[in-house]
N, C-alpha and C positions, 0 to 999 in steps of 0.2 A: 429533822426527823430522818431516821434511818430505816429504809424499806427493807423488810425481810422477804426474800424469795423463796418460794416453794416451787420445785421443779414440777411442771404440769405434765400430765400425760399427753400422749400425741393427740389424743381426741379432744383435749382441752384447749380452747382457743381464746378464752377470756376469763377474767375475774373482775369482780368489782366490790366495792366496800359494802359491808353490811353494818356500817356505823349507825348508831341509834340517833345521831345528832340531826337536827332539822335538815330537811332536804329542799334548800332554796335553789332557785334556777341560777345557774352560773352566769356571771356577767363576763362573757368571753372578750378579750382585747383582740384576738386574732382568730381567724378560722383555722389556720394551718400554721405548724411549726415545722421547718425543714431541718432535719439532723443529718449531717453528711460529712464525709472526709474531703476537705476542700481541694487537696492535691489530686484527688481522684476524679471528681465529677463537678466542680464548682463551674468550669468553663465548658461543659458539655451538657450530660444529662440533667444535673440539678439546675443549671442555668436556664436550660430550655423549659424544664418543668415549671420553674418559678415563673417565667414569663407568661406561660400558658394559663396557669392559674390566675395571675394578675389580669390577663386580658378577659377571663371569665368573670371578673369581679369578685373573686375570692380573696379575702384578706390574709395574705401569707406573709409569715415572718422569716427572713433569711439573714443570717449573721454575715454582714458584708465586711467586717472589720478584722484585721489581722489579729491573730490570737497571741497574746503575749502572757508568759507565766503558766502556772500549772492549775490555778483556781478559776472556775467558771465565774464571770462577773455577776454581781446581783441583778443587773438589767437583763442578762440572758436568762437567769433563773426565773425572773418575773415573766419574761416572754414565754417560757415553758408553761409556767403555772396558768397563764391566761389564754392558752390556745385550746380550742375545742379538739383538734386532731393534731397528732404528731405524726409525720411521715419520716421514717427511719430508712435512710438510704445506705444500706449495707454493702460496701464495696471491699475490694481486696486489702486496702490499708486502714480501713475503719478501725480495726483493733490495735492499730499501732499508736493511736492517740488516746492519751489519758483524758483529754478534753471530751472527745467523742463518747468515751466509755462512761464519763461522769454526767454527760448529757443523757445518756441512755438510763442511768440509774435514776435521775431526776424524772425523766419522762415515764418510767414504770411506776415511780412513787406516785405521780400525777394520775396515772391510770387507775391506781388503788384508791387514792383518797378523793379524787375529783371526777372519777368516772370518765376521764378523757379517753379518747379512742386513739388507738396506736396501729398505724398501717405500716408494715414492714415491706421494703422493696429490696430484694435480693439481687443486687446489680452486678451480674457476671461473677457471682459466688454462689455455691451450692448451700442451701440451708443446713444440709448435714455438716458442711465445713464450718459453718457458724456454731452449730451445736456442739461439735467436738473439737473445735479449734484445730482443724487440719488444713493440709496444703498451704496455699499461699495466705489464706486468712489466718491460719494458725501460725505460720512463720511470723507474721506481723505482730501477733499477740505475744510470742515467745521473745521477740526482740524487746517489746515494752516490759516483759517481766524482769529482763536484765537491767532495765534502766530504773524501774520502780523500787524493786526489792522490798515489797510490801505484801506479805503473803495473805493478810487478812483482805486487803483491797482487791487483789488478784482473784481471791475467791468470790467475792461480791461481783466483780465484773464477769467472771466466769458464769455465776448463776444467772445473771442478767442475759448473757448471750444465749444460754440455753433456753431461757424463758421465751426470748423473743423468736428464736429459731421454731418455736412450735405454734406461733400464731398463725392461723390460716387465712386471715383476713389480710391478704397482701398480694404481691405480685413477684414472679421470678423472672428476671430479665437475662437470659443467657446469651442470645444473639438475635439478629433480626432488626426490623425496623423500629428503632426506639421512638419515633414520633407517634407510631400506632399505640405504643404502651403508654405514652404521655397522654395521649387523647383518652384512653381507657381510665387512666388515674383521675384526670379531670373530671370526666363524666360522672365517675363513681363519686368523688368528693362533692361535686355539685349537688347530687341527690341527697347526700348527707346534710350539708349545711343549709340547703333550703327547706329540709323537713321540720315540722312544727312537732315538738315534743308534748306529749301529754303529761298533765300534772299527775303525779303518782300519790305522794303522801307527804305530808308536812314532816312526820317523824317515820322514816322508813325502817322501823323495827321488824326484824324477822322475814322481810320480804325476800332478801337474796337467796337464802337457801331454798325457799319454796319455787322461786323462779328457776334455780338450777335444776330442781327435781322435774318440773314441766319441760324445760329444754331437753332434758334426757329422753323424754318421750317424743319430742318433736323431730330430733335428729336432723338438725338444720343442714348439717355438713353433707346430707345426701340429697343430690339432685335428681336422682332416678326414680323418686317416689313422690306421691301426693299423700298428704296425711292430715286426718282430722283428729283433733284431741279435745276432750271435754274436761273442763274444770268445775267440779262439783263442790256444793257446800251449802250451809243454811245461810240465811240473811245475816249480813255484817261479818262473816268470817274472812272476808278479803279476796273473793274471787275476782272482782273487777280490779282491784289494786294490782293483783298479781299479773292480770292480763295486760294492763297499762304498762307495767314495768318491762314485761316481755316485748311488748310492741316497740317501746323506746330503744331496746337494747338490740333488736333484730331487723327492724323494718327496713333499714338501708340495704339490706342484702337482697331485696326483692325488686322485681321490675315495677311493682306497685303494691300499695298497701292501703288498708282501710280498717278503722276501728268503728263499728257500729254500736253505739251505747243506747241502753235502755230500749232494747227491741220490744220486749213485752209491753211496755208502756206505749211506745210510738205506734205499734201495730193495731192498737185499740182505736186510734183516732182515724178520721176520715181520709181514705186513700193513704193509710199509714204504711202498708206493705209496699205500695208503689213508690212512695217517697224513700223508703228505705233501699229499694232497688236503684233508684236514680242516684242516691247518695253514694251507694257502693260504686256504681259505675263512674261517677264523676271523680271520686277520690282516686280511684285506681287509674283511670284513663287521664285524669287531669284536664278534663274537658266537659264543662257544664253544658255545652251547645248540643252536643250529640248524645246526651245521657237521658234525654226524655223518653219514656217507655210507654205511658198512657194507661196500661193495664198490666196486671199481675202476670197473665199468661204471655203477653208480649215481652214483658220484662225478664222472664225465664229465658226466653229464646235469644234475647239480646245479650244477657250475661254469658250464656254458654258460647256464643258466636264470638263475642268480641274478647273474652278472657280465656278460651281454650288453649292459646298458645302462650300465655303470660304466666311467669313464675309470680305468684302473688301471696301476700299474707293478708288474710281475713279474720278479724276478731268479731265474732257475733256475741254481744254481751247481753245477759239477762234474758235469755230465751226462755218462754214458758209454754209455748204450743209447737206442735210438730209442723204445722203449716209454715211457721217462720223459717224453719230450716229448708223445707221443700221449696220454698220461695227464694230463698237467698243462696243457698248451697246444697242443692238437691242431691248431687253425686260429685265424687272427687274429680271425675272426667269432665266437668265443667270448666275446670282450670288447668293450667300447664303444669308440666313436670317440675318438681321441686316445690310446688305450692304447699302452704300450711293454712289450715283453718282451725281456729280455736273457738270453742264454744263455752260460755259460762252459764250455767243453770243450776236450778235447785233439784230439777227432775231427772233422776237416773234412768227412769223408764223412757223418758223422751229420746235420750242418747242411744239406749238399746234399740228403740223403734227405727232409729235413723242410721243404725248399723255402726255407730262410733264406738269401737272396741277399746280405744286407748283413753282411759279416764284417770284424772287426778283428784283425789278426794282432799280438799283442802283441811288440814288439821287446825285445831285451836292452838293458841299460844301456849307455850310451857310457862312455868312460873317466872323464870327469868325474863323472858320476852314480855310477859304481861306486866311484870314490875317496871321495866324500862318504858314501855309505851305509855303506861299510865302516868309515871312520875314526869316524863316530858311534858304530858298535857296539863298534869296538876300542879307541878312545881317549876317547870321549864328547866329541869336539870335531870341528870340520869338517875338519881336516887332521891328517896323521899326525905323529908325532913324528919328528924327524930320525934318530934312532938306529935307527928301525924302517923307513925309507924303502924300502931294498932288499927287505925281506920284505913290505912292503906291496905293492909291485909285483908280487911273486911271488903273493901271495895273490889279487890282482885278476885276474892272468892265469889263475890256477887256477879262479876263479869263472865266468869267461867271460860276465860281465854278467847273471848270474842272480841277482835280488834275494835269494832264500831262502838260497842259498849264501853270499853276501856277509854277510848278516845272521847266519847260524848260525856261520860262520867267525870273524867279528869278535867276536862274543859269547864264543866258546870262548877266543879268544886274549887277551881283555881281561884286563889286570893281570898278564900273564906275562912273563917276562924274554925278552931277545933269544935266549937259547940255547934256551928252550922253544918260541919261534916257529920257529926254524930246524928243530928236531926235528919239530915238528908238521907243518910244510910238506913236509918230506922225506917223512915218512909218507903224507901225502896224495898227493903227486905220484907216489910209488912205487906206491901202491895204484891210481891211475888208469892207470898204464902196464901194470900187470899185468891189469886189466880189458880193456884195448885189446887185448893180446896174445891173451887167452882168446876175445875176439870175432873176432879174425882166424882163430885156429884153428877155431873153431866155423863160420865161413862157409866155410872151406876144405873141412871135412867135408861140409857141405850141398851144396856145388859138385860135389865128387868123386861123392857119392852120386847126385846128380840126372844126372850126365853118364854114369853107367854104363848 
């Protein structure tokens, strides 16, 4: 597979696949893949980092064999594909090696297709030199150009270097105590590999562009603000799915994180709000022993006291009462600078009352997205069978761009005959017409009653 690069803007730090194929949990064979120029860092920085990661119990792949020939071995490609995170150690001679640059291409391909995380380390080189191939880094790249004499390959390598130079999730090591930087990298990676990912969707159609739009409101790169963002929409439109995807993609950047699901339902139960407060504290502080609060009022004070200096990510899912927000995230100053609070709800007035000005209204799926999602559920492929084309159109019209309806309807019709499809769709459409008539009758009664 050939990965095509698009040069990102300076504010863009990541991209991930919006492929409609099933989103299965990756079975990673390694936590970390280390990519480096052996002559520069094998016996110093990279070697020390590898030992530190191993001591922490982090399964790290390092290529210990001498490299022969120009092609990357299949075993090395397999190691890259099976690693959850790739750490790129960009040193002054990195760009002199076609092997290193081919590794970079493969790593960025896996970033796109497997949602692999890429963390660059600019080891005694300036990111601008990587971006523009200047100074000693550029000199190494020019020397390789004279050897390779393949303009197409050089362009692909150059695009990859430009891309990686814009990734903001990484480290710049110019001088100073390298052991401190290694400790910081190990600590950061430990948080990532120990984190549990939320199940988002079996078929992640249309999620990525919506996640991108919410991320633009969050402005994660700014650590000098605290921001609340509301995700609005009707039932089944995908609010929770989007919030889960955001959580998976950014939670590692915070001191602590918590996804509180089904808040509306949980708060109705006995001591529900207290249990939600305790869950919030235990997940962010990672300590169940000191997270007991006893009462809502005490819980508010504990949250403010324990979390006011922490940069946290908090997602409050399915909020339907103002008291839930007042109890769990009353004000931005409850949390430390750089914190982000995301609220999913159907109630725009609720967000307005709580002073949440940044709101994202989830739009329904367009025809192409709806067709893909329905087809994956109804046929287990991207496109419908020709025999079912007419009925597929009916099903998509019935769903009106609502992902939950498309998913449930497609799953119910999977494996059924054309006759069964027609019968089921007739029943659903007739049921909708009856409901519409009942609503009209009800609204007329209310109108006449109020006009008397």
